[in-house]
C-alpha positions as CSV (number, residue, x, y, z in Angstrom):
1,M,-75.2,73.1,-76.7
2,I,-75.7,73.6,-73.0
3,K,-78.6,76.0,-72.4
4,S,-77.2,78.0,-69.6
5,C,-76.7,81.7,-68.8
6,V,-75.1,83.8,-66.2
7,A,-76.2,86.4,-63.8
8,L,-73.6,89.1,-63.2
9,A,-70.2,89.8,-64.5
10,A,-67.5,89.7,-61.9
11,A,-66.8,92.9,-59.9
12,V,-63.2,92.2,-59.8
13,C,-60.3,93.4,-61.8
14,A,-57.1,91.7,-63.0
15,A,-54.8,93.9,-60.9
16,L,-56.4,92.8,-57.6
17,V,-55.1,89.9,-55.6
18,A,-58.1,89.7,-53.2
19,P,-61.7,89.8,-54.3
20,A,-63.4,93.1,-54.3
21,P,-66.7,93.6,-52.4
22,G,-69.6,91.8,-54.2
23,H,-72.2,94.3,-55.2
24,G,-75.0,92.2,-56.5
25,Q,-76.2,89.9,-59.3
26,V,-78.1,89.7,-62.6
27,F,-80.6,86.9,-63.4
28,L,-80.5,85.4,-66.8
29,A,-82.9,82.9,-68.4
30,S,-82.2,79.6,-70.2
31,R,-83.6,80.9,-73.4
32,P,-82.9,84.2,-75.3
33,H,-85.1,87.3,-75.0
34,P,-87.2,86.4,-71.9
35,D,-90.4,88.4,-71.7
36,F,-90.8,87.8,-67.9
37,M,-89.1,89.9,-65.2
38,I,-87.8,89.7,-61.7
39,G,-90.1,91.3,-59.2
40,P,-90.3,91.9,-56.4
41,L,-86.6,91.4,-55.4
42,F,-85.1,91.7,-51.9
43,V,-81.4,91.5,-51.2
44,V,-81.0,91.3,-47.5
45,A,-77.5,91.2,-45.8
46,G,-77.2,90.3,-42.1
47,V,-74.2,91.9,-40.3
48,S,-73.0,90.7,-36.9
49,Q,-70.2,92.0,-34.7
50,G,-67.0,90.1,-35.1
51,I,-68.2,87.9,-38.0
52,P,-66.4,88.6,-41.3
53,D,-68.7,86.5,-43.5
54,I,-72.1,87.8,-44.5
55,T,-75.3,85.8,-45.0
56,V,-77.4,87.2,-47.8
57,N,-81.0,86.2,-48.2
58,L,-81.9,86.6,-51.9
59,S,-85.7,86.6,-52.3
60,W,-87.6,87.1,-55.6
61,S,-90.6,86.2,-57.7
62,L,-91.1,86.2,-61.4
63,T,-93.5,88.6,-63.1
64,A,-95.1,87.9,-66.5
65,G,-94.6,90.4,-69.3
66,P,-97.3,91.7,-71.7
67,V,-97.2,88.7,-74.0
68,T,-95.7,86.1,-71.7
69,R,-97.3,82.6,-71.6
70,K,-96.8,80.5,-68.5
71,V,-95.0,77.9,-70.5
72,D,-92.4,80.5,-71.5
73,M,-91.5,81.1,-67.9
74,E,-90.8,77.5,-67.1
75,Q,-87.0,77.5,-67.5
76,D,-84.0,77.4,-65.3
77,L,-82.4,80.6,-64.1
78,Y,-78.6,81.3,-63.7
79,L,-76.7,83.6,-61.6
80,L,-73.1,84.8,-61.3
81,W,-72.3,86.6,-58.1
82,P,-68.9,88.4,-57.7
83,S,-68.2,86.9,-54.3
84,E,-67.4,83.4,-53.0
85,I,-69.9,81.2,-51.3
86,V,-68.4,80.0,-48.0
87,E,-70.1,76.6,-48.0
88,G,-73.2,74.9,-49.3
89,T,-76.4,75.0,-47.3
90,A,-77.7,71.6,-48.7
91,P,-76.1,68.2,-48.9
92,G,-74.8,66.8,-52.2
93,R,-72.5,67.7,-55.0
94,A,-73.1,70.3,-57.7
95,E,-74.3,69.2,-61.1
96,P,-71.3,67.8,-63.1
97,Q,-72.6,69.7,-66.2
98,L,-72.2,73.0,-64.4
99,I,-68.6,72.2,-63.4
100,R,-67.8,71.1,-67.0
101,E,-69.3,74.3,-68.4
102,V,-67.0,76.4,-66.2
103,E,-63.8,74.3,-66.8
104,G,-64.6,74.2,-70.5
105,R,-63.9,78.0,-70.7
106,G,-60.5,77.7,-69.1
107,L,-61.6,78.7,-65.6
108,S,-60.4,77.1,-62.4
109,V,-63.0,75.6,-60.1
110,V,-62.3,76.3,-56.4
111,S,-65.2,74.5,-54.8
112,S,-68.8,73.6,-55.4
113,G,-72.0,72.3,-53.7
114,R,-75.7,72.7,-53.3
115,L,-78.0,75.4,-51.8
116,V,-81.4,75.3,-50.2
117,L,-84.2,77.1,-52.1
118,R,-87.1,78.0,-49.8
119,R,-90.6,79.2,-50.4
120,R,-92.3,81.9,-48.3
121,D,-95.9,82.9,-48.3
122,R,-96.8,86.6,-48.8
123,M,-97.8,86.8,-45.2
124,Q,-94.3,85.8,-44.1
125,L,-92.6,88.7,-46.0
126,G,-90.9,91.1,-43.6
127,T,-90.6,88.5,-40.9
128,T,-87.6,86.3,-39.8
129,A,-89.3,83.2,-41.2
130,L,-87.3,81.8,-44.1
131,G,-90.2,79.5,-45.3
132,E,-90.3,75.8,-46.3
133,P,-87.7,74.1,-48.5
134,T,-88.7,73.5,-52.1
135,A,-88.2,70.3,-54.0
136,V,-85.3,71.7,-56.1
137,S,-81.7,72.2,-54.9
138,P,-79.7,74.8,-56.8
139,S,-76.0,74.0,-57.6
140,F,-73.2,76.4,-57.3
141,V,-69.6,76.6,-58.4
142,N,-66.9,78.9,-57.0
143,F,-64.3,79.6,-59.7
144,T,-61.5,81.9,-60.6
145,R,-59.3,82.8,-63.5
146,P,-56.1,80.8,-63.7
147,G,-53.3,82.6,-61.8
148,G,-55.6,83.7,-59.0
149,Q,-55.4,87.4,-59.9
150,T,-59.2,88.1,-60.2
151,G,-60.5,86.7,-56.9
152,V,-63.3,84.1,-56.6
153,V,-66.8,84.4,-58.0
154,T,-69.8,82.1,-57.9
155,Y,-71.9,80.6,-60.7
156,V,-75.3,79.3,-59.6
157,K,-77.9,77.2,-61.5
158,I,-81.4,77.6,-60.1
159,P,-83.7,74.8,-61.5
160,W,-87.2,75.7,-62.4
161,T,-90.0,75.4,-59.8
162,P,-93.6,76.7,-60.1
163,N,-93.0,78.5,-56.8
164,M,-91.0,81.1,-58.7
165,A,-94.0,82.1,-60.7
166,D,-96.5,82.0,-57.8
167,P,-98.0,85.5,-57.4
168,L,-98.8,84.9,-53.8
169,S,-95.3,83.8,-52.6
170,I,-91.6,84.3,-53.2
171,V,-88.6,82.0,-53.2
172,T,-85.5,82.6,-51.0
173,L,-81.9,81.6,-51.6
174,V,-79.6,81.8,-48.6
175,L,-76.0,82.7,-49.6
176,P,-73.2,82.7,-47.0
177,L,-70.7,84.9,-48.7
178,K,-67.1,86.1,-48.3
179,G,-65.7,89.5,-49.2
180,L,-68.8,91.8,-48.8
181,I,-67.1,93.5,-45.9
182,V,-63.7,95.1,-46.3
183,P,-61.6,97.2,-43.8
184,K,-61.8,100.9,-44.2
185,S,-58.3,102.3,-45.0
186,G,-57.3,105.3,-42.9
187,T,-54.4,107.0,-41.2
188,W,-52.9,105.7,-38.0
189,L,-54.4,108.6,-36.1
190,E,-57.9,107.8,-37.4
191,D,-57.5,104.2,-36.5
192,L,-56.2,105.2,-33.0
193,F,-59.2,107.5,-32.4
194,W,-62.0,105.4,-33.9
195,G,-60.6,101.9,-34.0
196,G,-61.0,99.5,-36.9
197,R,-63.8,100.5,-39.3
198,Q,-65.5,98.4,-42.0
199,V,-67.3,99.0,-45.3
200,L,-70.3,96.9,-46.4
201,T,-71.3,97.0,-50.1
202,I,-74.3,95.2,-51.5
203,G,-76.3,95.8,-54.7
204,F,-77.9,94.6,-57.8
205,G,-76.9,94.7,-61.5
206,D,-73.2,95.2,-61.3
207,L,-71.6,93.8,-64.4
208,G,-68.1,94.8,-63.4
209,P,-65.1,95.3,-65.7
210,P,-64.7,93.1,-68.8
211,V,-62.3,90.7,-67.1
212,L,-61.3,87.9,-69.5
213,G,-62.9,84.6,-68.7
214,L,-65.5,86.1,-66.4
215,F,-67.1,88.8,-68.5
216,A,-67.2,86.3,-71.4
217,L,-69.7,84.2,-69.6
218,Y,-72.1,87.1,-69.5
219,Y,-71.2,88.5,-72.8
220,E,-72.1,85.4,-74.9
221,R,-75.5,85.2,-73.2
222,R,-76.4,88.9,-72.7
223,D,-79.6,88.5,-74.7
224,R,-81.0,86.3,-71.9
225,I,-80.8,88.9,-69.1
226,V,-83.9,89.1,-66.9
227,H,-84.7,92.7,-66.1
228,L,-86.1,94.1,-62.8
229,A,-89.9,94.6,-62.9
230,R,-91.8,97.7,-61.7
231,D,-92.3,96.1,-58.3
232,Y,-91.3,97.1,-54.8
233,S,-87.7,95.9,-54.5
234,L,-85.2,96.6,-51.8
235,L,-81.5,96.4,-50.8
236,I,-81.4,95.9,-47.1
237,A,-78.5,95.7,-44.6
238,N,-79.5,94.4,-41.1
239,F,-77.0,95.3,-38.4
240,G,-77.2,93.4,-35.1
241,D,-76.3,94.8,-31.7
242,S,-77.3,98.4,-32.5
243,D,-76.4,99.5,-28.9
244,H,-72.7,99.1,-29.9
245,L,-73.0,100.2,-33.5
246,K,-71.6,103.4,-35.0
247,I,-72.6,104.1,-38.6
248,E,-70.4,106.8,-40.0
249,E,-71.4,107.1,-43.7
250,I,-74.2,105.8,-45.9
251,S,-74.2,106.0,-49.7
252,P,-76.3,106.9,-51.6
253,A,-78.1,109.6,-49.7
254,S,-81.5,108.3,-50.7
255,A,-81.0,105.2,-48.4
256,V,-83.1,105.0,-45.3
257,R,-81.8,104.2,-41.8
258,R,-84.2,103.1,-39.0
259,P,-84.4,100.7,-36.1
260,S,-85.6,97.2,-37.1
261,R,-89.3,96.5,-36.4
262,V,-88.6,92.8,-36.6
263,R,-85.4,92.1,-34.7
264,A,-85.0,93.8,-31.3
265,G,-81.6,95.6,-30.9
266,S,-81.0,95.8,-34.6
267,E,-80.7,98.6,-37.1
268,V,-81.7,98.6,-40.8
269,V,-80.3,100.5,-43.8
270,A,-82.5,100.1,-46.9
271,L,-82.4,101.3,-50.5
272,T,-85.3,101.1,-53.0
273,L,-84.3,99.4,-56.3
274,L,-85.4,101.2,-59.4
275,P,-86.6,99.2,-62.5
276,S,-84.5,99.5,-65.6
277,Q,-84.3,97.9,-69.0
278,D,-80.6,98.5,-69.1
279,A,-77.7,96.9,-67.2
280,T,-77.7,99.5,-64.4
281,T,-75.7,99.0,-61.2
282,Q,-77.5,100.0,-58.0
283,S,-75.5,99.5,-54.8
284,L,-75.7,100.4,-51.1
285,R,-72.5,101.2,-49.2
286,V,-72.3,101.5,-45.4
287,Q,-69.2,102.5,-43.4
288,Y,-69.5,101.5,-39.8
289,H,-67.7,100.1,-36.7
290,Y,-68.7,98.3,-33.5
291,F,-67.4,99.3,-30.0
292,T,-67.4,97.7,-26.6
293,G,-68.8,99.0,-23.4
294,R,-71.9,100.9,-22.6
295,I,-70.8,103.9,-24.7
296,N,-68.2,104.5,-27.3
297,W,-65.3,105.2,-24.9
298,R,-62.4,105.2,-27.3
299,P,-62.8,108.7,-28.8
300,I,-63.4,110.1,-25.2
301,V,-60.4,108.4,-23.7
302,I,-58.1,109.3,-26.6
303,S,-59.3,113.0,-26.5
304,A,-58.8,113.1,-22.7
305,A,-55.3,111.6,-23.0
306,I,-54.4,114.2,-25.7
307,L,-55.8,117.0,-23.6
308,L,-53.9,115.8,-20.5
309,V,-50.6,115.5,-22.5
310,T,-50.9,118.9,-24.1
311,N,-51.7,120.5,-20.7
312,F,-48.9,118.8,-19.0
313,A,-46.5,119.8,-21.8
314,G,-47.8,123.4,-21.5
315,V,-47.2,123.5,-17.7
316,L,-43.8,122.0,-18.2
317,M,-42.8,124.5,-20.8
318,F,-44.1,127.4,-18.7
319,S,-42.3,126.3,-15.5
320,T,-39.1,125.7,-17.5
321,D,-39.3,129.2,-18.9
322,M,-40.1,130.8,-15.6
323,S,-37.2,128.9,-13.9
324,R,-34.8,130.1,-16.6
325,R,-35.9,133.7,-16.1
326,I,-35.6,133.5,-12.3
327,R,-32.1,132.0,-12.5
328,R,-31.1,134.6,-15.1
329,R,-32.2,137.5,-12.8
330,R,-30.4,136.0,-9.8
331,R,-27.2,135.8,-11.7
332,A,-27.7,139.3,-12.9
333,R,-28.1,140.5,-9.3
334,R,-24.9,138.8,-8.2
335,R,-23.0,140.1,-11.1
336,F,-24.2,143.6,-10.6
337,A,-23.4,143.4,-6.9
338,A,-19.9,142.1,-7.6
339,A,-19.3,144.8,-10.2
340,A,-20.7,147.7,-8.3
341,A,-18.8,147.1,-5.0
342,S,-15.2,147.9,-4.6
343,P,-13.0,145.2,-3.0
344,N,-13.1,147.0,0.4
345,G,-16.9,147.6,0.2
346,G,-16.4,151.3,-0.7
347,V,-17.7,153.4,-3.6
348,P,-18.7,151.3,-6.6
349,S,-16.5,151.2,-9.6
350,R,-18.2,152.4,-12.7
351,E,-15.6,150.9,-15.0
352,S,-16.4,147.4,-13.6
353,V,-20.1,147.8,-14.6
354,V,-19.2,149.2,-18.0
355,T,-17.3,146.0,-18.8
356,L,-20.6,144.1,-18.4
357,I,-22.7,146.5,-20.3
358,P,-20.7,148.3,-23.0
359,V,-22.1,151.4,-24.7
360,G,-24.1,150.5,-27.8
361,T,-25.6,147.3,-26.4
362,R,-29.1,146.8,-27.6
363,Y,-32.1,146.7,-25.2
364,D,-33.0,143.1,-26.2
365,E,-29.4,142.0,-25.4
366,V,-29.5,143.6,-21.9
367,V,-32.8,141.9,-21.1
368,S,-31.7,138.6,-22.4
369,R,-28.5,138.6,-20.3
370,F,-29.8,140.1,-17.1
371,G,-33.6,139.6,-17.2
372,R,-36.3,142.2,-16.9
373,P,-35.3,145.3,-14.9
374,D,-36.7,146.1,-11.5
375,E,-38.0,149.4,-12.9
376,E,-38.2,150.8,-16.4
377,H,-38.9,154.5,-17.2
378,E,-39.5,155.9,-20.6
379,R,-39.3,159.7,-21.4
380,V,-42.0,161.3,-23.5
381,T,-39.8,164.3,-24.4
382,P,-37.4,163.8,-25.9
383,P,-38.8,160.5,-27.4
384,G,-36.7,157.4,-27.7
385,R,-35.1,157.6,-24.3
386,R,-35.6,155.1,-21.4
387,T,-33.9,154.2,-18.1
388,L,-33.5,150.6,-16.8
389,L,-33.0,150.2,-13.1
390,Y,-31.4,147.0,-11.6
391,R,-31.0,146.7,-7.8
392,A,-28.9,144.3,-5.7
393,N,-27.7,144.0,-2.1
394,H,-24.1,143.2,-1.1
395,G,-24.2,142.7,2.6
396,P,-25.4,146.0,4.3
397,V,-24.7,147.9,1.1
398,H,-27.5,148.5,-1.4
399,H,-26.4,148.9,-5.1
400,E,-28.5,150.3,-7.9
401,V,-27.4,150.3,-11.5
402,A,-29.2,152.8,-13.9
403,I,-28.8,152.1,-17.6
404,E,-29.7,155.0,-19.9
405,L,-30.8,154.0,-23.5
406,Y,-31.4,156.1,-26.6
407,D,-33.1,154.5,-29.6
408,D,-32.9,151.1,-27.8
409,R,-29.1,151.3,-27.4
410,V,-27.1,151.8,-24.2
411,R,-25.6,155.3,-23.9
412,E,-24.7,155.5,-20.2
413,V,-24.4,153.3,-17.1
414,T,-24.7,154.8,-13.6
415,C,-24.0,153.0,-10.3
416,I,-25.5,154.2,-7.0
417,T,-24.5,152.8,-3.7
418,S,-26.2,153.3,-0.4
419,R,-25.8,151.9,3.1
């Protein structure tokens, strides 16, 4: 029997075509019921503008339990990460035994290779130094379920080295990964206003759904899980080029955001990992986007364009309405002048005006046809009576039409002509 175990169940589901964001991992030992623990643990993801793949530095040390003997800690560790490693960081092929173990369970191997395992002294913690390579070289296998419906996950074997149990140092595994960043879905208006946005998700302890072929690797060795110790452990997302970075949302709210004290021009989002004896998922989710230029011009330009268009549309609508009113009034003046003057320029014909404004016409209809009157008088007593006056000139003759209304309906039309 091959003494191997896995780290994390895949965070992918059978309905998905592309892999979901990888949240984290679980360490498992080679032998059942390990009494040692992982601690401290640092999961550090580096994000750069325009680069879709993420480099994760996974750093840890082993902590002895109450009854652990040193000889009990001397065993290989295994790891299943729900994302695909882009390429190996060390020369050489993966152990054939690891590939046979995956293929023996009906899974399809996509690629494989070796990784560099480094050792860092305690004084190098929190710095950019990765440390010195160790004598061991972990093997990894990228695999998927046949049919390609569950995405690609990674199975890693980490050979034992005394550096993992050294209380004055930690070991670091550099993982170049795909799929940790996914586009943020939004409406076309949001994309126009803010541009393309991304979501980064990293974490620890995500066992994912019981996908056939992937969850089985964890399930048959779940008695070998290595729990997180009561040590200071962190999830960290390092964002470069902070001058052009806009972080929109951070989850959970307990995460801390601050400028990097190590890398100039970078910003850090960190979440403290809590110890647990159960398979508990702890993840950090950051929604962000990068912009170009000295400031984020896109929302300003889009807002200014919208404001300009709306103002132009308002002016256009106002000018169109005013032009319509002016033309209507001019037509009314010409019609009144033509109706009020006799053919020989004598006394106005009242009948000609009545044909334009019959008795019973409503006030709104009069105004809509001939525009606002030159004068409007309303009587207090008796109530409900008003007089509308329209004036027009026909050569040297001045015409005035007085429309008497009662309860907003025309009752009488009077024409007055003066020279």
